[in-house]
Each structure stands twice: as C-alpha cells, then as structure tokens.
N, C-alpha and C positions, 0 to 999 in steps of 0.2 A: 895669930891673925896676920895675913899679908896685906899690906897697905901700899898702894901705889903713890909715889910722890909725883910732883909736877914733872920731874925729869925721868919718871918711870922707873926709879931705883927702888929696890925693896928695902924697907926699914923694919928691923926686928925689935920687938919690945920684950922685956922680961915680964915675969908674972905680976910683979908689983905695978909695973908700968901699965900692963894690960888692965889691971883693976882700975887704975886712975883713968885710963882711956875709956874703959867701959862706963865709969861714972860720968865722965865728960860727955860720952856719947848719949848716955841716957838723959842727962840734963839737956844736952843740945837737941836730942831727938824730940824732946817734948815741945821744943819750940820750932824745930825745922825738920820735919820728916819729909824727905824728898818724894816727889810723885813718881820719879823713874827708878826708885830703889837704889840710887847711887848717892852716898854721903860725901860731903866735902869738908875737910878740916885743915887746921894749921898746926904743924908740929914744931915745938920749940925744943931744940936739941939740948940746950943748956939745962933746962929743967926736966926734960923728958916728959913734957906735957903736950896734950893735943886738945885743941878746942875746935868745936864744930861750928862752921859758918853756914849761912844760908846763901847759896850761890845765886838763888833767884833774886836776892836783894842787892846784888852786886857787891857783897862783902868780900874783902881781900885779906890776904895774910900780910904781916909786917915783913920788914927786910930780914929780921932775925929768924923768921919762921919759914918752914917748908910746906907748901900746899900738897895735901894728899887727898886721895879719894878711895872709897871702898864700897863694895856692894852690900846691900842690906842682907842678902842671902848668901851663904857660903856655897862652895862647889858641891855639886850633887854627889851623894854617896854612891857606893857600889850597889848594884841591884840585889835585893834580898832573895832568899829562896822562894820558889813558887808555892803558893798556898795550896791547900787541899781543894779538889774540885767541889764546886757547889752542887746542890741538889738539882736534878733535871727539872727544867721548867715545864709548865703545862703545854700540851700539844696545841699549836696554833690552829686557827680556823682554816678550813680547806680552801685552797685557791680556786680561782675561776677556771672552769674547764677550757682546755685549749681548743683551737679550731679543728674540726674533724679532718683526718687525712683523706687523700684521694682514694676513690674506690679501686680496689684491686682488680686485676684481670679476671675474666670469667674462667672458672675452672673447666677442666676437660669434662665432656659429657659422660655421664655414668653408663654402665652397661645396661642395655634395654632389659626391662623385666620380662618375665614369662607372660605370653599372651593370655588374657583372661578367657574364660569359657564363653562360647557363642551364646548370645541371648536367644530367647524363644522367638519364633516368627510372629510378627504382628498380625493383627486382624486385616483381612483383605479390604482394600478401599472400595469406595463406591464406583461402579462401572461408569465410564465416560459415555457421552452421547454417541450414537452411531454415526459413522462417517458417511459422506455422500456416496451414492451408488457409483461404482465404476462403469466405464464404457462397456458396451456389449462385447462379449468374448468372441473368439474366432469360430464359435459354434454356430453363428448366424449363417444361413445358407448363402453361398456366393452368388453374386449377380452375373448375368450372362449377356453376351452381345445380342442385341435385338429385343431385350426385355423392356417393357413399358414400365417406367419407374420415375417417380417424382416429377411428373409433368412432361416427360420426354421419352426418348428411346436411347438405351445404353449402346454406345459404340466403342467404348474402351473400358477395360477393368484392369486393376493392378494384380500383382501376384497372389494376394490373399483373397481376391474377389469381393472385397468390401468397399473399395473406392474406385472411382473412375470418372468418365465423362459421359454426358447425356446431350443428345441433339434434340432440338424442338421437333415436335411431331409434324409441323407444317412450316412453310416459308413465312418470313415476316414481310416479304414483299409480294404483292399480288403477281400472278403469272403474266398478267398483261401490263403491269406497271413496275418495271425494273427500276433500280435506283443506282445513283452514282456513288463512288467512293468519297469524292469531294462534295462539299455542300453545294447545292444548286446556286449559282451566282457567286460562289466563293472563289478563292484564289488557290492555285496549286502551290504547295509548300511542303517542306520536310516537317513531319510531326514527331520523328524520333521513334516511330513504331516499327522497329526493325527486328525485334526479338522473334524467335521461332522455337518450336518444341512444345512439349506438354505444359499446359498452363500458361504459355507465353501470350496467348490471345487476350487474356484478362488484362494484363498490363498494357498491351498494345492498344486495346479498346479505350482504356482510360486516357492514354496519351493522345489518341486521335480526337476524342471528344474535347479534351482540354484545349487542343490546338485549333479546332475548327468551330466550336460552339458559338463563338462571337462573330463569325464571318457574316452571317445573315440572321434575320429573325426567324427564319423557317426551321433551321436545324434539321434539314431533310438530307441526311447522309447515312451510309451503311452502319457505321459504328454506333451512332446515336440511336438508330432504329433498334439494333440488337440490345443495347444497354437498357432501353426503356421497355423491353418486352416483359409482360407479366401474365402468368397463366396458373390456373388451379391444378390440383393434383391429377386430374383426368387428362391434362395436356391439351384440351380444346376450349375450355371455358375461361374467358378472361377474368382476372381478379376484380372483385367489386369493393374490396376494403372491409368486408364483413369479418367480425371476429371469429365466426364459426367456420370459415373456410381455410383451407391450406393453400397458401399462395407462394409461388416461387418467382423471385424477381432478380436473381443474381446471374443474369445471362450476359454473354459477351460474344463478340465476333471472333470466330476461330482463327488461330494462326495458320500459316501455310501448312505446317506439319499436322495440326489437328484436322484441317479440312481434308487432307489426304487420307487420314484414318477414317473419316466419314465415307470417303469413296471406297476404301478397301473393305470396311466391315459392314457398311449399310448399302450403298448404291450398287456395289459389285460384290455382294456377299458370296456368290458362287465362284468368283475369281475368273470368269470367262473374258473379262476385259471390256464388257459392254453393259449398258443399262438401257433397256428399251422403253423406260418410262413407267407410268403408273401401272400398266398392265404386266410389267415384269415381276414375277413372284419373288425374284431374288433382290428386288429393289426395296429393302426393308425400311428405308427412310421416306419413301413416297416422293422422291425427287423427280421433277419434270424432265423427261428425256429430250423433248424437242428444243427446249431453251435451257439447257443444263449448266450454264456457267454461273459459278457462285464466287462471291468476293471472300478473300481472307483479310485478316487485320495486318498482315505483314507488308510493309511498303518496300519497294526496291529503289526508289529515288523520289525526288520532290514531285515528279509528275506521274509516276507509275506505281502500281501495287500489284501484288500477286492474286490471281484468281485460278479456279480449276473447273474444268468441264466435267460434270458428273455423269455424262453419258459415255465418255471414253477414258476418263482419268487424266487427261492432259492438263498440265499446269503451265501458265505463262504470265508474264508481266504485261499489264495493259494500262493505258492512260486512265488516270483517276476519274476522268469525265465520262468514261464508258459506263453503260448501264448493264447491271447483272442482278442475279437473285441474292437473297440474304437468308441464311439459316443460323440462328443463334444456338449457342451451346452453354453448358454450365457444368461445374464439377460437383461430385457428391462424395 
C-alpha cells in the first residue's frame, strides 16, 4: 500500500505493519468512512502505528505523528482479455419511412408501335337539310336594249346580259310643266353630287335630296321627283300599295354618263345623230323631240348642273334654276 504523507513522501510498511494498519483502518473505517473515498490518518513512526482520523470533525495529528491520506480504491488494474461475443439480439422494429425522393426525369419516348388495322366504316349519318336555292345560272336568256322589263325600258346591259339599267317608259315631268334642278324658292348651293359613270346617279340623287329637301316645304325639284317615282311592272300603272302587285320604287336621276347612254341606245338608236320626237321609230324611249332637254344628277358647280338635249345629243351645264324634263332610271 502506498500512502501519501502530508509532505507527499511515500511511506512503506512491512507486512506486519500493514496488518496493524489494516486493523486500524477497519476500526477507524467503521467510525469514519469518508464520502469522497479519501482516508486521513496519523502515522507514529516510533511505534509503526497508524490511526485514522475524521477530517470532517477537524481532528488533527500530534506533533510526533505524520498526517497521511490514501484512497479507498487502489489503482485500476490492466484491462482483461475481451470476452466472447454475446448472442445476437432480436431485430428491432422497422424505422419510419424516409421522405420520398424527387421524381426522376421523364425517360425517352419509346419506339412507336405498329399501326393497328383500320376499323370498319361506320354507318352513314342522317342527311342534313337542303341548302337554300342558289341564284339563277347564266342559262337565263340575256336582256337586250329596248326590252320592256321591270317597269321600264332596258338601255344598258353588262357582259353577261343579266344586269343593267332601265329607263322609265315616260317622263316624270309633264311635257308642259318642266322642273328646276334646285327646289323652287330654294337657294343655289353645292350638294356634293359630282360623281359620274355607271351607278353614280343613285348616290348623286341621295346627296341632292339630303341637301335640298329642307329648303322649302314643297320639295319640288328633279332629284326628289325621280326618287319618289313608283310604278308597277307594266311601266304605266302607278303603285297602289296592294300586296298582290309588283311595284318598283328604287328609281333615281341618271348621272351625266347614264343620261348619255339613254341618248345613244334609246333616243338615237339608229345612230344618225337626230331624234325627231314621238314619231321617230328609232326613238325607243319616247322622248319629246321639240323640248328634248333632260336633267342629269351631276352638278358642275354650286349654281349649275349638267343636262342633255335628247334631240341632238348635246350636253352642257345650265343654271340650276333652268327648267327641263326628268326621266328616272333604275338598276336591275
């Protein structure tokens, strides 16, 4: 046994002394077992004896004794050989599943399979309703210059002979009561009716009526007279409004170009440059020769508009207050 003295010198005891010390330790230990495992004793060298004291009670050694301390436990021995492995324990419970990983990228598309065989043809569906009837084909007989058709006389046909222009069979102004281009009592003004050519008279007429209809309450001027013309299919009977009659009311004052076509194809159908009046067999439109000036819808200025003499074909611009005849036309 190694025992530390107060001066930390080692003191060796013989076997007999150790026995005495052991007894003393045992006796002392019964009375003072330290809590920290460190014993305190007083060694008397003259007798070779050791007595255990309780340090917790402030006991001290005498002057002839040496204070010593020692541990209850000795130094740890060397590690022994490893024992045999024990039997394998039972398998533990399965742990909680981990969080699923991210979805992997889509794989490459596989090779297309062989096309399947074509299926059998299905039953035919129910036939749909018949569509509306289409317009008349080009097999319809073409119209001709001088033909009485749709309330008037044809004086122009297009290339396929199915469309063209018709002049009224008679004047809309009485042969003894000519009419002004401007409304009676109205003011001379620009109406914007300067268009010329095929179909231009329809637009000119609408512009004239819109510009002059409010000038007076009478509304007595050439464009308004032509626009208000209504006649049945025979070209002589005025419309009555009966549902059984065929009535044409889409008439207008001809443009300068259209008025000249009336001269060429109706008033002077033989091309000799003259129209002798009602008695002239080549006057297909029945234009009056003695008073043969007719208004067009084409104006030349704020004060003048174009007219044409259908006895000799001459065209000139005259003051809108001048009186002349009116012959309405329509398209078909």
